[in-house]
Biopython code that builds the backbone (N, CA, C, O; Angstrom):
import numpy as np
from Bio.PDB.StructureBuilder import StructureBuilder

atoms = [
    (1, "MET", "N", (-154.872, -79.878, -78.024)),
    (1, "MET", "CA", (-154.776, -79.818, -76.587)),
    (1, "MET", "C", (-153.402, -80.312, -76.158)),
    (1, "MET", "O", (-153.066, -81.484, -76.329)),
    (2, "ASN", "N", (-152.643, -79.432, -75.618)),
    (2, "ASN", "CA", (-151.301, -79.764, -75.183)),
    (2, "ASN", "C", (-151.219, -79.810, -73.655)),
    (2, "ASN", "O", (-150.279, -79.287, -73.058)),
    (3, "ILE", "N", (-152.207, -80.437, -73.041)),
    (3, "ILE", "CA", (-152.218, -80.500, -71.582)),
    (3, "ILE", "C", (-151.098, -81.415, -71.087)),
    (3, "ILE", "O", (-150.413, -81.108, -70.111)),
    (4, "PHE", "N", (-150.927, -82.536, -71.773)),
    (4, "PHE", "CA", (-149.957, -83.526, -71.329)),
    (4, "PHE", "C", (-148.656, -83.458, -72.126)),
    (4, "PHE", "O", (-147.937, -84.451, -72.239)),
    (5, "LYS", "N", (-148.368, -82.315, -72.659)),
    (5, "LYS", "CA", (-147.152, -82.151, -73.451)),
    (5, "LYS", "C", (-145.933, -82.238, -72.532)),
    (5, "LYS", "O", (-145.880, -81.604, -71.479)),
    (6, "LYS", "N", (-144.960, -83.036, -72.959)),
    (6, "LYS", "CA", (-143.762, -83.226, -72.156)),
    (6, "LYS", "C", (-142.844, -82.028, -72.321)),
    (6, "LYS", "O", (-142.574, -81.578, -73.435)),
    (7, "ASN", "N", (-142.373, -81.525, -71.194)),
    (7, "ASN", "CA", (-141.479, -80.385, -71.207)),
    (7, "ASN", "C", (-140.044, -80.907, -71.190)),
    (7, "ASN", "O", (-139.610, -81.501, -70.203)),
    (8, "ASN", "N", (-139.311, -80.688, -72.274)),
    (8, "ASN", "CA", (-137.959, -81.215, -72.398)),
    (8, "ASN", "C", (-136.884, -80.239, -71.916)),
    (8, "ASN", "O", (-135.694, -80.524, -72.048)),
    (9, "GLU", "N", (-137.281, -79.113, -71.370)),
    (9, "GLU", "CA", (-136.309, -78.137, -70.913)),
    (9, "GLU", "C", (-135.639, -78.629, -69.639)),
    (9, "GLU", "O", (-136.308, -79.121, -68.730)),
    (10, "LYS", "N", (-134.343, -78.499, -69.576)),
    (10, "LYS", "CA", (-133.604, -78.868, -68.374)),
    (10, "LYS", "C", (-133.664, -77.708, -67.391)),
    (10, "LYS", "O", (-133.265, -76.588, -67.710)),
    (11, "LYS", "N", (-134.163, -77.987, -66.201)),
    (11, "LYS", "CA", (-134.220, -76.959, -65.177)),
    (11, "LYS", "C", (-133.017, -77.115, -64.267)),
    (11, "LYS", "O", (-132.667, -78.222, -63.857)),
    (12, "THR", "N", (-132.408, -76.022, -63.968)),
    (12, "THR", "CA", (-131.258, -76.054, -63.080)),
    (12, "THR", "C", (-131.675, -75.581, -61.697)),
    (12, "THR", "O", (-132.515, -74.693, -61.551)),
    (13, "THR", "N", (-131.081, -76.182, -60.704)),
    (13, "THR", "CA", (-131.361, -75.779, -59.330)),
    (13, "THR", "C", (-130.089, -75.217, -58.720)),
    (13, "THR", "O", (-128.979, -75.633, -59.051)),
    (14, "GLN", "N", (-130.276, -74.274, -57.833)),
    (14, "GLN", "CA", (-129.136, -73.660, -57.165)),
    (14, "GLN", "C", (-129.399, -73.636, -55.670)),
    (14, "GLN", "O", (-130.531, -73.446, -55.226)),
    (15, "LYS", "N", (-128.335, -73.831, -54.903)),
    (15, "LYS", "CA", (-128.467, -73.734, -53.456)),
    (15, "LYS", "C", (-128.667, -72.278, -53.066)),
    (15, "LYS", "O", (-128.114, -71.361, -53.674)),
    (16, "LEU", "N", (-129.475, -72.100, -52.033)),
    (16, "LEU", "CA", (-129.640, -70.754, -51.516)),
    (16, "LEU", "C", (-128.382, -70.362, -50.761)),
    (16, "LEU", "O", (-127.786, -71.194, -50.076)),
    (17, "PRO", "N", (-127.976, -69.128, -50.873)),
    (17, "PRO", "CA", (-126.770, -68.723, -50.157)),
    (17, "PRO", "C", (-127.013, -68.727, -48.646)),
    (17, "PRO", "O", (-128.019, -68.205, -48.165)),
    (18, "MET", "N", (-126.068, -69.331, -47.902)),
    (18, "MET", "CA", (-126.190, -69.406, -46.451)),
    (18, "MET", "C", (-124.826, -69.091, -45.847)),
    (18, "MET", "O", (-123.829, -69.744, -46.154)),
    (19, "THR", "N", (-124.802, -68.104, -45.005)),
    (19, "THR", "CA", (-123.532, -67.707, -44.400)),
    (19, "THR", "C", (-123.122, -68.712, -43.326)),
    (19, "THR", "O", (-123.920, -69.564, -42.935)),
    (20, "GLY", "N", (-121.908, -68.616, -42.859)),
    (20, "GLY", "CA", (-121.378, -69.543, -41.863)),
    (20, "GLY", "C", (-122.134, -69.505, -40.550)),
    (20, "GLY", "O", (-122.360, -70.546, -39.932)),
    (21, "LYS", "N", (-122.533, -68.293, -40.109)),
    (21, "LYS", "CA", (-123.265, -68.172, -38.847)),
    (21, "LYS", "C", (-124.625, -68.845, -38.933)),
    (21, "LYS", "O", (-125.050, -69.532, -38.004)),
    (22, "VAL", "N", (-125.298, -68.644, -40.048)),
    (22, "VAL", "CA", (-126.619, -69.248, -40.221)),
    (22, "VAL", "C", (-126.491, -70.767, -40.280)),
    (22, "VAL", "O", (-127.320, -71.484, -39.718)),
    (23, "GLN", "N", (-125.474, -71.249, -40.946)),
    (23, "GLN", "CA", (-125.263, -72.684, -41.069)),
    (23, "GLN", "C", (-124.971, -73.312, -39.697)),
    (23, "GLN", "O", (-125.500, -74.376, -39.376)),
    (24, "LYS", "N", (-124.137, -72.657, -38.899)),
    (24, "LYS", "CA", (-123.841, -73.157, -37.559)),
    (24, "LYS", "C", (-125.090, -73.125, -36.674)),
    (24, "LYS", "O", (-125.336, -74.051, -35.901)),
    (25, "GLY", "N", (-125.860, -72.067, -36.794)),
    (25, "GLY", "CA", (-127.097, -71.968, -36.022)),
    (25, "GLY", "C", (-128.091, -73.050, -36.404)),
    (25, "GLY", "O", (-128.761, -73.617, -35.540)),
    (26, "PHE", "N", (-128.190, -73.338, -37.694)),
    (26, "PHE", "CA", (-129.112, -74.372, -38.164)),
    (26, "PHE", "C", (-128.670, -75.748, -37.666)),
    (26, "PHE", "O", (-129.500, -76.570, -37.280)),
    (27, "ARG", "N", (-127.351, -75.993, -37.677)),
    (27, "ARG", "CA", (-126.842, -77.264, -37.159)),
    (27, "ARG", "C", (-127.152, -77.401, -35.674)),
    (27, "ARG", "O", (-127.567, -78.470, -35.224)),
    (28, "ALA", "N", (-126.956, -76.328, -34.908)),
    (28, "ALA", "CA", (-127.243, -76.362, -33.474)),
    (28, "ALA", "C", (-128.734, -76.594, -33.232)),
    (28, "ALA", "O", (-129.109, -77.362, -32.345)),
    (29, "TYR", "N", (-129.578, -75.934, -34.013)),
    (29, "TYR", "CA", (-131.033, -76.099, -33.887)),
    (29, "TYR", "C", (-131.426, -77.553, -34.154)),
    (29, "TYR", "O", (-132.208, -78.135, -33.402)),
    (30, "CYS", "N", (-130.881, -78.141, -35.229)),
    (30, "CYS", "CA", (-131.196, -79.535, -35.561)),
    (30, "CYS", "C", (-130.720, -80.481, -34.470)),
    (30, "CYS", "O", (-131.410, -81.447, -34.145)),
    (31, "ALA", "N", (-129.543, -80.213, -33.898)),
    (31, "ALA", "CA", (-129.014, -81.056, -32.828)),
    (31, "ALA", "C", (-129.897, -80.976, -31.587)),
    (31, "ALA", "O", (-130.159, -81.995, -30.949)),
    (32, "VAL", "N", (-130.357, -79.776, -31.238)),
    (32, "VAL", "CA", (-131.221, -79.609, -30.060)),
    (32, "VAL", "C", (-132.550, -80.327, -30.279)),
    (32, "VAL", "O", (-133.043, -81.001, -29.375)),
    (33, "ILE", "N", (-133.123, -80.194, -31.448)),
    (33, "ILE", "CA", (-134.405, -80.855, -31.734)),
    (33, "ILE", "C", (-134.234, -82.373, -31.702)),
    (33, "ILE", "O", (-135.083, -83.073, -31.150)),
    (34, "ALA", "N", (-133.149, -82.893, -32.286)),
    (34, "ALA", "CA", (-132.915, -84.338, -32.270)),
    (34, "ALA", "C", (-132.719, -84.842, -30.845)),
    (34, "ALA", "O", (-133.245, -85.895, -30.485)),
    (35, "ALA", "N", (-131.967, -84.099, -30.027)),
    (35, "ALA", "CA", (-131.743, -84.496, -28.639)),
    (35, "ALA", "C", (-133.045, -84.470, -27.845)),
    (35, "ALA", "O", (-133.316, -85.384, -27.066)),
    (36, "ALA", "N", (-133.850, -83.427, -28.040)),
    (36, "ALA", "CA", (-135.130, -83.327, -27.325)),
    (36, "ALA", "C", (-136.067, -84.462, -27.726)),
    (36, "ALA", "O", (-136.777, -85.013, -26.884)),
    (37, "THR", "N", (-136.068, -84.808, -29.002)),
    (37, "THR", "CA", (-136.909, -85.907, -29.466)),
    (37, "THR", "C", (-136.469, -87.225, -28.844)),
    (37, "THR", "O", (-137.304, -88.018, -28.408)),
    (38, "LEU", "N", (-135.165, -87.458, -28.801)),
    (38, "LEU", "CA", (-134.665, -88.692, -28.186)),
    (38, "LEU", "C", (-134.972, -88.747, -26.692)),
    (38, "LEU", "O", (-135.360, -89.795, -26.176)),
    (39, "VAL", "N", (-134.802, -87.633, -26.001)),
    (39, "VAL", "CA", (-135.066, -87.611, -24.559)),
    (39, "VAL", "C", (-136.547, -87.873, -24.285)),
    (39, "VAL", "O", (-136.887, -88.659, -23.401)),
    (40, "CYS", "N", (-137.415, -87.223, -25.034)),
    (40, "CYS", "CA", (-138.859, -87.416, -24.826)),
    (40, "CYS", "C", (-139.297, -88.822, -25.234)),
    (40, "CYS", "O", (-140.157, -89.417, -24.584)),
    (41, "GLY", "N", (-138.716, -89.349, -26.294)),
    (41, "GLY", "CA", (-139.109, -90.670, -26.772)),
    (41, "GLY", "C", (-138.611, -91.804, -25.909)),
    (41, "GLY", "O", (-139.276, -92.832, -25.790)),
    (42, "MET", "N", (-137.456, -91.634, -25.307)),
    (42, "MET", "CA", (-136.869, -92.727, -24.526)),
    (42, "MET", "C", (-137.235, -92.668, -23.047)),
    (42, "MET", "O", (-136.924, -93.602, -22.308)),
    (43, "SER", "N", (-137.873, -91.622, -22.605)),
    (43, "SER", "CA", (-138.149, -91.493, -21.175)),
    (43, "SER", "C", (-139.587, -91.865, -20.823)),
    (43, "SER", "O", (-140.067, -91.511, -19.746)),
    (44, "VAL", "N", (-140.274, -92.565, -21.701)),
    (44, "VAL", "CA", (-141.644, -92.976, -21.419)),
    (44, "VAL", "C", (-141.606, -94.177, -20.491)),
    (44, "VAL", "O", (-140.925, -95.166, -20.762)),
    (45, "THR", "N", (-142.341, -94.081, -19.398)),
    (45, "THR", "CA", (-142.347, -95.182, -18.440)),
    (45, "THR", "C", (-143.457, -96.166, -18.777)),
    (45, "THR", "O", (-144.494, -95.791, -19.325)),
    (46, "ALA", "N", (-143.228, -97.415, -18.448)),
    (46, "ALA", "CA", (-144.227, -98.452, -18.660)),
    (46, "ALA", "C", (-144.889, -98.747, -17.323)),
    (46, "ALA", "O", (-144.228, -99.118, -16.353)),
    (47, "PHE", "N", (-146.199, -98.578, -17.288)),
    (47, "PHE", "CA", (-146.945, -98.836, -16.063)),
    (47, "PHE", "C", (-147.495, -100.256, -16.112)),
    (47, "PHE", "O", (-148.125, -100.648, -17.094)),
    (48, "ALA", "N", (-147.260, -101.011, -15.071)),
    (48, "ALA", "CA", (-147.739, -102.383, -15.028)),
    (48, "ALA", "C", (-148.414, -102.631, -13.679)),
    (48, "ALA", "O", (-148.158, -101.938, -12.694)),
    (49, "ALA", "N", (-149.264, -103.621, -13.669)),
    (49, "ALA", "CA", (-149.933, -103.993, -12.424)),
    (49, "ALA", "C", (-148.963, -104.781, -11.545)),
    (49, "ALA", "O", (-147.936, -105.271, -12.013)),
    (50, "SER", "N", (-149.307, -104.892, -10.277)),
    (50, "SER", "CA", (-148.418, -105.600, -9.359)),
    (50, "SER", "C", (-148.495, -107.112, -9.556)),
    (50, "SER", "O", (-147.544, -107.828, -9.243)),
    (51, "ASP", "N", (-149.620, -107.599, -10.073)),
    (51, "ASP", "CA", (-149.794, -109.040, -10.257)),
    (51, "ASP", "C", (-149.449, -109.420, -11.695)),
    (51, "ASP", "O", (-150.046, -108.867, -12.619)),
    (52, "PRO", "N", (-148.516, -110.332, -11.922)),
    (52, "PRO", "CA", (-148.128, -110.707, -13.286)),
    (52, "PRO", "C", (-149.277, -111.330, -14.078)),
    (52, "PRO", "O", (-149.342, -111.153, -15.294)),
    (53, "ILE", "N", (-150.177, -112.048, -13.426)),
    (53, "ILE", "CA", (-151.307, -112.668, -14.124)),
    (53, "ILE", "C", (-152.226, -111.588, -14.698)),
    (53, "ILE", "O", (-152.762, -111.743, -15.795)),
    (54, "THR", "N", (-152.403, -110.499, -13.956)),
    (54, "THR", "CA", (-153.220, -109.393, -14.447)),
    (54, "THR", "C", (-152.604, -108.777, -15.688)),
    (54, "THR", "O", (-153.319, -108.418, -16.624)),
    (55, "VAL", "N", (-151.297, -108.654, -15.706)),
    (55, "VAL", "CA", (-150.601, -108.098, -16.870)),
    (55, "VAL", "C", (-150.827, -108.987, -18.086)),
    (55, "VAL", "O", (-151.121, -108.494, -19.175)),
    (56, "VAL", "N", (-150.690, -110.289, -17.902)),
    (56, "VAL", "CA", (-150.881, -111.232, -19.009)),
    (56, "VAL", "C", (-152.323, -111.192, -19.502)),
    (56, "VAL", "O", (-152.568, -111.221, -20.708)),
    (57, "ASN", "N", (-153.273, -111.127, -18.581)),
    (57, "ASN", "CA", (-154.689, -111.071, -18.976)),
    (57, "ASN", "C", (-154.998, -109.788, -19.735)),
    (57, "ASN", "O", (-155.729, -109.809, -20.725)),
    (58, "ASN", "N", (-154.448, -108.680, -19.276)),
    (58, "ASN", "CA", (-154.679, -107.414, -19.976)),
    (58, "ASN", "C", (-154.084, -107.447, -21.376)),
    (58, "ASN", "O", (-154.708, -106.977, -22.327)),
    (59, "LEU", "N", (-152.889, -107.996, -21.506)),
    (59, "LEU", "CA", (-152.263, -108.116, -22.822)),
    (59, "LEU", "C", (-153.070, -109.032, -23.729)),
    (59, "LEU", "O", (-153.248, -108.746, -24.913)),
    (60, "SER", "N", (-153.551, -110.122, -23.176)),
    (60, "SER", "CA", (-154.364, -111.058, -23.946)),
    (60, "SER", "C", (-155.646, -110.382, -24.429)),
    (60, "SER", "O", (-156.029, -110.533, -25.589)),
    (61, "ASP", "N", (-156.308, -109.637, -23.541)),
    (61, "ASP", "CA", (-157.523, -108.915, -23.935)),
    (61, "ASP", "C", (-157.229, -107.903, -25.040)),
    (61, "ASP", "O", (-158.014, -107.752, -25.976)),
    (62, "PHE", "N", (-156.109, -107.221, -24.927)),
    (62, "PHE", "CA", (-155.733, -106.227, -25.938)),
    (62, "PHE", "C", (-155.494, -106.890, -27.288)),
    (62, "PHE", "O", (-155.990, -106.413, -28.309)),
    (63, "ILE", "N", (-154.740, -107.980, -27.302)),
    (63, "ILE", "CA", (-154.421, -108.652, -28.567)),
    (63, "ILE", "C", (-155.688, -109.220, -29.198)),
    (63, "ILE", "O", (-155.885, -109.081, -30.405)),
    (64, "PHE", "N", (-156.542, -109.852, -28.414)),
    (64, "PHE", "CA", (-157.782, -110.397, -28.982)),
    (64, "PHE", "C", (-158.720, -109.293, -29.445)),
    (64, "PHE", "O", (-159.472, -109.479, -30.402)),
    (65, "GLY", "N", (-158.682, -108.148, -28.776)),
    (65, "GLY", "CA", (-159.469, -107.007, -29.249)),
    (65, "GLY", "C", (-158.982, -106.521, -30.609)),
    (65, "GLY", "O", (-159.785, -106.188, -31.480)),
    (66, "LEU", "N", (-157.642, -106.484, -30.787)),
    (66, "LEU", "CA", (-157.092, -106.107, -32.098)),
    (66, "LEU", "C", (-157.487, -107.110, -33.173)),
    (66, "LEU", "O", (-157.858, -106.722, -34.281)),
    (67, "ILE", "N", (-157.410, -108.403, -32.849)),
    (67, "ILE", "CA", (-157.787, -109.428, -33.822)),
    (67, "ILE", "C", (-159.255, -109.292, -34.191)),
    (67, "ILE", "O", (-159.615, -109.428, -35.361)),
    (68, "ARG", "N", (-160.109, -109.025, -33.205)),
    (68, "ARG", "CA", (-161.541, -108.859, -33.479)),
    (68, "ARG", "C", (-161.784, -107.633, -34.362)),
    (68, "ARG", "O", (-162.606, -107.683, -35.277)),
    (69, "ALA", "N", (-161.075, -106.537, -34.093)),
    (69, "ALA", "CA", (-161.259, -105.326, -34.898)),
    (69, "ALA", "C", (-160.806, -105.553, -36.337)),
    (69, "ALA", "O", (-161.477, -105.121, -37.274)),
    (70, "ILE", "N", (-159.674, -106.226, -36.517)),
    (70, "ILE", "CA", (-159.198, -106.502, -37.875)),
    (70, "ILE", "C", (-160.171, -107.428, -38.591)),
    (70, "ILE", "O", (-160.433, -107.252, -39.781)),
    (71, "GLY", "N", (-160.706, -108.406, -37.881)),
    (71, "GLY", "CA", (-161.694, -109.309, -38.489)),
    (71, "GLY", "C", (-162.946, -108.572, -38.932)),
    (71, "GLY", "O", (-163.480, -108.843, -40.007)),
    (72, "LEU", "N", (-163.416, -107.639, -38.109)),
    (72, "LEU", "CA", (-164.609, -106.874, -38.489)),
    (72, "LEU", "C", (-164.338, -105.978, -39.690)),
    (72, "LEU", "O", (-165.204, -105.800, -40.547)),
    (73, "ILE", "N", (-163.140, -105.418, -39.750)),
    (73, "ILE", "CA", (-162.791, -104.588, -40.910)),
    (73, "ILE", "C", (-162.766, -105.438, -42.172)),
    (73, "ILE", "O", (-163.302, -105.037, -43.204)),
    (74, "LEU", "N", (-162.140, -106.620, -42.092)),
    (74, "LEU", "CA", (-162.101, -107.503, -43.256)),
    (74, "LEU", "C", (-163.495, -107.984, -43.629)),
    (74, "LEU", "O", (-163.807, -108.118, -44.812)),
    (75, "LEU", "N", (-164.328, -108.241, -42.642)),
    (75, "LEU", "CA", (-165.703, -108.639, -42.913)),
    (75, "LEU", "C", (-166.460, -107.513, -43.605)),
    (75, "LEU", "O", (-167.249, -107.753, -44.518)),
    (76, "GLY", "N", (-166.213, -106.285, -43.163)),
    (76, "GLY", "CA", (-166.872, -105.142, -43.800)),
    (76, "GLY", "C", (-166.477, -104.977, -45.250)),
    (76, "GLY", "O", (-167.299, -104.576, -46.074)),
    (77, "PHE", "N", (-165.216, -105.282, -45.578)),
    (77, "PHE", "CA", (-164.796, -105.214, -46.979)),
    (77, "PHE", "C", (-165.303, -106.419, -47.763)),
    (77, "PHE", "O", (-165.511, -106.317, -48.972)),
    (78, "GLY", "N", (-165.505, -107.551, -47.104)),
    (78, "GLY", "CA", (-165.899, -108.766, -47.808)),
    (78, "GLY", "C", (-167.359, -108.816, -48.169)),
    (78, "GLY", "O", (-167.708, -109.354, -49.220)),
    (79, "ILE", "N", (-168.243, -108.267, -47.324)),
    (79, "ILE", "CA", (-169.686, -108.343, -47.576)),
    (79, "ILE", "C", (-170.081, -107.635, -48.870)),
    (79, "ILE", "O", (-170.836, -108.215, -49.652)),
    (80, "PRO", "N", (-169.612, -106.406, -49.143)),
    (80, "PRO", "CA", (-169.981, -105.794, -50.431)),
    (80, "PRO", "C", (-169.451, -106.594, -51.623)),
    (80, "PRO", "O", (-170.100, -106.651, -52.667)),
    (81, "GLY", "N", (-168.278, -107.210, -51.475)),
    (81, "GLY", "CA", (-167.733, -108.005, -52.572)),
    (81, "GLY", "C", (-168.571, -109.231, -52.846)),
    (81, "GLY", "O", (-168.830, -109.566, -54.002)),
    (82, "ILE", "N", (-169.000, -109.909, -51.781)),
    (82, "ILE", "CA", (-169.824, -111.111, -51.949)),
    (82, "ILE", "C", (-171.191, -110.751, -52.502)),
    (82, "ILE", "O", (-171.707, -111.437, -53.385)),
    (83, "SER", "N", (-171.786, -109.673, -51.986)),
    (83, "SER", "CA", (-173.114, -109.285, -52.484)),
    (83, "SER", "C", (-173.033, -108.845, -53.941)),
    (83, "SER", "O", (-173.949, -109.111, -54.719)),
    (84, "GLY", "N", (-171.947, -108.175, -54.315)),
    (84, "GLY", "CA", (-171.784, -107.794, -55.723)),
    (84, "GLY", "C", (-171.632, -109.003, -56.612)),
    (84, "GLY", "O", (-172.178, -109.046, -57.714)),
    (85, "MET", "N", (-170.884, -109.999, -56.131)),
    (85, "MET", "CA", (-170.707, -111.220, -56.909)),
    (85, "MET", "C", (-172.047, -111.943, -57.076)),
    (85, "MET", "O", (-172.350, -112.448, -58.157)),
    (86, "LEU", "N", (-172.854, -111.992, -56.000)),
    (86, "LEU", "CA", (-174.154, -112.650, -56.097)),
    (86, "LEU", "C", (-175.073, -111.928, -57.069)),
    (86, "LEU", "O", (-175.827, -112.567, -57.803)),
    (87, "LEU", "N", (-175.016, -110.589, -57.082)),
    (87, "LEU", "CA", (-175.833, -109.835, -58.032)),
    (87, "LEU", "C", (-175.410, -110.119, -59.472)),
    (87, "LEU", "O", (-176.258, -110.243, -60.355)),
    (88, "ILE", "N", (-174.128, -110.219, -59.704)),
    (88, "ILE", "CA", (-173.627, -110.506, -61.062)),
    (88, "ILE", "C", (-174.061, -111.914, -61.478)),
    (88, "ILE", "O", (-174.474, -112.122, -62.619)),
    (89, "LEU", "N", (-173.969, -112.879, -60.561)),
    (89, "LEU", "CA", (-174.382, -114.235, -60.892)),
    (89, "LEU", "C", (-175.884, -114.305, -61.175)),
    (89, "LEU", "O", (-176.326, -115.054, -62.046)),
    (90, "LYS", "N", (-176.649, -113.526, -60.438)),
    (90, "LYS", "CA", (-178.099, -113.488, -60.644)),
    (90, "LYS", "C", (-178.419, -112.923, -62.013)),
    (90, "LYS", "O", (-179.306, -113.432, -62.697)),
    (91, "GLU", "N", (-177.705, -111.866, -62.433)),
    (91, "GLU", "CA", (-177.928, -111.277, -63.750)),
    (91, "GLU", "C", (-177.534, -112.248, -64.863)),
    (91, "GLU", "O", (-178.209, -112.323, -65.890)),
    (92, "VAL", "N", (-176.449, -112.988, -64.663)),
    (92, "VAL", "CA", (-176.012, -113.959, -65.673)),
    (92, "VAL", "C", (-177.039, -115.067, -65.814)),
    (92, "VAL", "O", (-177.311, -115.510, -66.930)),
    (93, "GLN", "N", (-177.615, -115.524, -64.716)),
    (93, "GLN", "CA", (-178.604, -116.604, -64.760)),
    (93, "GLN", "C", (-179.890, -116.129, -65.422)),
    (93, "GLN", "O", (-180.523, -116.910, -66.132)),
    (94, "THR", "N", (-180.300, -114.887, -65.219)),
    (94, "THR", "CA", (-181.531, -114.385, -65.829)),
    (94, "THR", "C", (-181.360, -114.123, -67.315)),
    (94, "THR", "O", (-182.337, -114.162, -68.063)),
    (95, "ASP", "N", (-180.128, -113.855, -67.760)),
    (95, "ASP", "CA", (-179.869, -113.611, -69.180)),
    (95, "ASP", "C", (-179.954, -114.898, -69.988)),
    (95, "ASP", "O", (-180.257, -114.847, -71.180)),
    (96, "GLU", "N", (-179.697, -116.041, -69.381)),
    (96, "GLU", "CA", (-179.673, -117.302, -70.122)),
    (96, "GLU", "C", (-181.022, -117.842, -70.394)),
    (96, "GLU", "O", (-181.150, -118.900, -71.011)),
]
sb = StructureBuilder()
sb.init_structure("model")
sb.init_model(0)
sb.init_chain("A")
sb.init_seg("    ")
for serial, (resi, resn, name, xyz) in enumerate(atoms, 1):
    if name == "N":
        sb.init_residue(resn, " ", resi, " ")
    sb.init_atom(name, np.array(xyz, "f"), 0.0, 1.0, " ", f" {name:<3s}", serial, name[0])
structure = sb.get_structure()
């Protein structure tokens, strides 16, 4: 079975031929896309409430919500690990 046989042949790569007009057009296309991305990305407005305390409370609620979600995810990964460990310990105790 030679499934994992290493191929020692050197493969050569060649650039595809591209004329000057195509190259200039591609550069212009890339420049337009980059400019459009920057304009769309930098022109996002931030909406805030008129009361600064409301802004702080909303941010606090958001951050604590993220912390709670991360904690639940970690708890979800931890419970199967703990239950598996308890099962292994139970099997070891019954074998003795």
